[in-house]
N, C-alpha and C positions, 0 to 999 in steps of 0.2 A: 781733384780730392780720392781716393779711394771709398769706398761704401762697403757694407756687410751688408744683404740681403740674407734676412732669416728666413724662406717659405714654409708653410704651413701645407702639407700635401693630402686630405681628402675634402673636395669644393675646392681647390688652390689649383693645384697641380695638375688632377688628374679627378675623376668619379670613374670611385669602382676601375676600369680598363681603358679608360675611355679620357689622353690626352685629352686638356682645355685646350681650344685652341686659341694661337698665337704665346704661349707657353716655353717654347723651344727654342723658336726666336727670340723671342724676350729675353730668357737665360743665356742662351748663346748671346748676343749684342753686353750683356751686363759682362760677363768674364772677357769678352775682348778688350773691354774697355778696363781689366783690372781690377772690375770689386772682389766679391768675396762672396760666396754663397755657400747656407747653408740651410740643408733640409729638418726639419721637425715638428715630430708628429708625437699627439697624445694615444694613437692608438696601440695596445696591447697587447695584440692577437698575431701579431707580426711580427719578426727578428730585422732587423738594420739589416742583415744578410736580404734578406727577401724583399725587402725594401730597396735595395740598388740595386737588385736585378730587377727590380716590376721598372724601376727609371732606368735602366740600361734597356730591357726593351719596348719601354717607350720612345728611345729614340735619347735619351738624355745621359750626357756619360757623365759619371759621380763616382767618385773616390770610398771607402767605407768611410771615412772621417769626417764627411760632409754630411751624413744621420746622420741625427740623432732623435732616440725616442727613448717616453716615460718608464721603459724597460732599465733602459741601461742606466738613466737618472735614479732613479730604487735602486738598483744592484749597488752604482755607484754608494750610494747615500749609506746602504748597509754594510757596504765595507768598510765607511770609514768612521763609521757611530757604534757600531755592536762592537759585543764581546764575541770572542771566536767560542765559548761552548752557547752563546743566546742562537736559537730556534726562531726559527719565521712559519707561519698556518701562512698561503698564501690563496687569496681566490680569485685565480685568472688561468690561464689559458697555456699551452707549455713554452712558448719564447716566453711570458716571464718568467715562468720556473726556472729556466733553464739559464736565463744571463742569471737570476740572483745563486744559483750552483755554479754556477761557474767561477765566481767571486768563493768556492767556497765555503759560501755557507747552510747548513742543515735545512731542511723543511721539515718539517708533523704535520698531523693533524691530531694531535692530542692536544689540547687546554690548559692542560698544566704545565706542560715544556713550553708552551709559544712566548716568545716575549713581544714579536713582534706579526702583524697581523698588516699583511700586505691584499688590499683590494686594489683589482681591476679588470678588466671588463671580462667576463664570463659568461658565455652563451653556455654554458651550461650546469649556468648558478641554479641551487635549490635550496630547500626550504632545513634541508639535515646540512648541507654548508653554512649558511645563513648562525642555525645555533649555533654551531661550533665556535663561529666566530664570536658570537654571543659570547658564549661563554668563555672565552679564552681573554673577552674586553673586562668580564665579571672577574675574572684573575686577574688584571692588573695589567693586561698589552697594548700596548701602543698599539694606536692603529695611523695607519700610510696608506693611501691611494695613490692609485698609477696621475689620474686624471680624473678630472670631475663633470668631462664633454655629457651630456645627457642622452643625445642621440652622434649617429651618425652619419650623414650623407651619402643615402645609393643610390645609384639610377632612378628609379620612379618614387624617392621619397627620401624619409629615412626611418632608421631604428635605434631601437635603444643600446646603451653605450654603460660607459661606466656608472656614468650616474646613478641607474637606477642601482645598482649594487650596492652604492653606499646610500643613495637613497630610503634603502631595507634596512642595513644596518644601523644608522640616524632612528627608522625607525622606532629598532627594538633598541636601541642605547637613550635616545633621545637627548644624545650628545653631538654636535655639530663634529665632522674630520676635520681636521685643521692644516694637518701635514698634508702637501696636496706636491709632488713631487714634478710633477711634467707642468705642460703648459696651464694657471697663469704664476705659476713658482716664479719670485725674481728670481733665487735661487737658481734657476734653470738658465735665466736670460744673461745672468753672472755669467756661471760656465760656458757660454755659448759666446759670449761677446768676449770676455776675457782674457778664457783658456786656448777658445778654438781658431775665434778671428784677432783676435790679439787688436782690435778697436776698440772707442769708447764706444757708449755706446749712443751720442750721441750726432756717431758717424752710420748709426744701423739703423734700418728699417725691418720691423715686426709686421710679413705680408700673409693673413689668415682672413677666411670669413667667419672667423665667431668673434662677437664683442665680449664675450665674459672669460674666455682663452688668451687668444690672441692680440686681442686690442687689449681688454686689459692689462696684460701681463709688456706689452710695449709701454706703455704710459706710465706705468708702477715705477718701471726701470729703467723708464729715460730716454727709448727710443722713438725715434720715430713709425708711425704707426699708418698700414696701408689694409682699410678694407674694401677684399673685393666680394662682388655681387655675385657669383658662381656659384654656393656654399650654403650654407645654412642662413645665413643675416636677408633681412629684407631693408630696401630704405624705411619702412616704415617702423620696426625692429631698431634703428639708428636712434631716430628721434625719441624712441619711452625709454633704451637705455642710461646709465648714470656716464657711463665711459664712451668719448666722441671721439673716434678716428680723425688722425691728420689729416688725413684725404681718403677718399673712395670715391674707386671704380670700378667698370663694368666687368673687369678680369684683370687678371700679370700682364694680359698684351698692351694696357695702358700704361705700364708704367714709363714706360724709355718717353713717353708723348706730355704723360702727365707729373714726372715729375726730375725725369734724368734733364730732357732738355728744356726747359721751361729753367729749370736751376742754370744751366748753363750760360742763360741767355740775360740772367739777373731777374728772371719773372719770379714771385711767388705763385705759384701751381694752387695755393689756398683759396687763390681772389680770382675770380672771374672778369 
């Protein structure tokens, strides 16, 4: 049976510029088996082309259509749902802005012209930007976030991610941002499984290091879920979460033995 594997990147495939041990061999074996592989990152500060280049530099051969990021999902949503005259205000960095503008959508800093506000990770986030977004919201603009990640794993720990920008705006408006187009969006999962992989969700595995994004999306969309312990999540955090992964492995390198080989022998890999 052909399977689909959706891999998170940061904390799952690599940490900064270091490939996690065993990833290359595991991905190669899955591809040789005939399984489909997609890489899906919430990180909005890089373009898909940059991720493709990075994966290739780390030794993983990948095509452009095998990488999905939250920027692409936002631009795709806007293209399908807003009028040609609508303008958007973007809190985010150039890769997010460029992805949106590639769809012919105009950006603005004028709250009176703004129909949609897009919130992404912005390492130059300021009070001035927060105020502009707040004023656009008061005028009725719809708020969309690329992803809810509070932090991003780096070599020496973690740093604030898009969740920090979301928190600032929610603190000002008193309202929760509901429309998030990256993980854990079920819309994103359906796009990847149905359109890119063309496989039913029950034949797909969401592999990632975050319970609140990777695992939540997998569970809510009907996929198998694999939590790796190479990134943000610890075993203690699993016990405290309302979302429980189907499989917990030390790293991606354990997927072949823990899931594939045991399944092929008719054993349930979840049972010791």
